[in-house]
N, C-alpha and C positions, 0 to 999 in steps of 0.2 A: 525706434520702433516704439519703447516702451514709454513715450512719454507725450502728452499730448500737443497739436501743434495750432497756433492761433492758424487762423486763415483771412485773409485777403476779400475784398467786398463780390471780386471773382468767386469763391469756394476754394480757390487751390491752394493748399496747403504749401507751404514753403519747404524747399526741397531742401534734404540731405544729404551728408555724403553717403549715408548707407543704402538711400534710392537712388544713386547712380548706378548702377548694374549694367555694363555692356555684353553681358556675355548670354548668347540665346534670344529666343522671340521675347517680345514682352511678354508678362503674364499679370493677370489679374488679381487685383486685391481689394478688399472691401476697405472701408472707414467707417464710422459710425459720427455724424455731423450735429452738434449741440449749437445754433444759432440764439446769440445774443437778443430778447428781447428790446434790450436797450443802444444798443452800438450795432447799425446794418453792418453785413459784413465783415461781424468779428463773431467768434464761437472758438470751440473747444472739438478736437475730432482725435478722435480713439480709434487703433486698428480693429477690425473687427470682421465678424465672418457674414458668408450672404445671407444672411439671416439676424443679421443687427448684433451678435450675442460675442458681445468684449472677453478673452480670458485675462478676467482679473488678477490670475498668478504671473501672466508675462508683462504687466505693466508695473513700471518703478513707482517706491512709496509717493513719493507725489504726484505722478498721476493718477495712481488709484483714490487718491484723496479729492483729485478734480474731477476724476472720472463719480466716482460716489456723491459729491458733491451739487455736480449739475445733477444728475438722477433726481436728486432730493428737491433741487427748485424748479422742474421741470414746470414750466406755465405760470413762472412768478420773474426767471431772470430769464429762462432759454426756454425756447420751444422744441416741440416734440422733438426727439433726435431723429436723423433720416438717415440712413443708409445709402452710402453712394459707391459704385466700383469705379475704381482708376486700372491705371493701367502703367505697371512699371518694367523698368527695359533692362 
């Protein structure tokens, strides 16, 4: 969960094995999407809370660098980030 995920043109992140939990009902999670301005359907996704706050300490070093870079180039390479709710089982 500490790494960003690249998204498809439908804005659905690629599933990872850690996302595939079958115990209990689905839970609501949130992610912050930085959509590419130049490559439609591509972008970076980071785990966040419902307000879009990313826990930097929970990210890996490469993910942290990608997140800080994406924030720095909003409006030039990435659109203003959007918070998305997702269901995980």
